[in-house]
Every structure is written in structure tokens, then in C-alpha cells.
C-alpha positions, -999 to 999 in steps of 0.1 A, spaced: -72 151 20 -56 126 -3 -76 97 -17 -62 63 -27 -79 42 -53 -73 8 -70 -76 11 -108 -92 -19 -124 -102 -30 -159 -133 -47 -173 -153 -64 -145 -132 -47 -118 -112 -78 -112 -82 -71 -134 -57 -49 -115 -45 -19 -135 -27 2 -109 -30 22 -77 -34 59 -76 -35 88 -52 -53 121 -58 -48 151 -37 -72 178 -26 -60 200 -55 -68 172 -80 -32 162 -87 -32 125 -95 -3 100 -96 -7 64 -106 16 34 -103 11 5 -127 40 -19 -128 16 -49 -131 25 -59 -95 2 -46 -69 26 -52 -40 53 -31 -57 29 -4 -66 15 -2 -31 51 1 -17 59 28 -42 26 47 -34 34 47 3 70 57 -4 57 87 -24 32 97 3 54 94 33 90 100 20 89 120 -12 60 144 -5 40 158 25 7 143 13 3 124 45 0 158 64 -33 163 45 -47 130 57 -51 99 36 -83 80 29 -88 47 11 -116 43 -15 -139 13 -12 -121 -1 -43 -91 -8 -21 -111 -27 5 -129 -47 -22 -97 -55 -41 -79 -67 -10 -109 -86 5 -118 -103 -28 -82 -113 -37 -66 -145 -26 -32 -134 -39 -20 -110 -11 -15 -109 26 -12 -78 49 20 -70 67 24 -40 91 55 -19 91 64 -12 128 94 -4 147 108 -25 176 138 -12 194 144 14 166 144 -14 140 119 -17 111 100 -50 112 72 -66 93 45 -78 116 17 -102 106 -6 -90 134 -15 -54 140 -26 -38 173 -47 -7 163 -33 11 193 2 10 179 14 31 149 22 12 117 17 12 80 -1 -15 61 17 -32 32 9 -62 11 30 -92 1 23 -121 -22 4 -148 -4 27 -177 7 58 -155 11 73 -141 43 99 -115 35 116 -93 60 111 -55 56 145 -52 39 137 -80 15 104 -64 6 121 -30 0 147 -46 -22 121 -64 -43 99 -33 -47 125 -7 -56 
């Protein structure tokens, strides 16, 4: 099982990275200073560069608190429609999809988001 955590400083309000730790205690952290880029890179690592996703992935409560307490980000769901990757605002929990985050007030396409986060 892999465990994703938001790293924070001081009063747990200052973002300091996102990390994943695997069942064998290997930990990798992304800290570009931009949560949306780090979250993208974390997911790319989990789903494209490794097979961590096969172990199962859990989110710590720090992820929930960071997202719910922040007014800076909005969720987008990566889904496929007619074999094309799309960013959806709404998510049907019966459909497969991955959650990503974008800066609030923006509305990038999936390709735009990828280009910004690479």
C-alpha cells in the first residue's frame, strides 16, 4: 500500500510538498512550491513511471485538510471520452478517473495542464 501525504510547515498551513511512501518505506517528495505541479508529478510517478498503483494508494488526512481548507485550488477529473483525455469538473464515482488540481479561477484543458506542469 502506498500512502500520499501533504508536507506542511509551521502551523500546517504553509505548503511544503507532496510525498508518497510505499509499503517498503521508500519515500519520494515533490516540492516545486506549486501544489498543482507537484500533484501532477506525483500522479505521473505513481501511474506512469512505477507500478506503485498496483499496491493500492491511500491519501492521508493531511491531503483532505489541505484541499478542503484551501481556497486556492479546484478539482478536475481526468477521464476519457471517445478515447480522448478530458478534464471534467464533475465526477461520477461510478466512472474511472483521476483527481487533479488546478489553480482556482483557471480552466485549462488536460493538454494545457500537462504542458504547464512538466
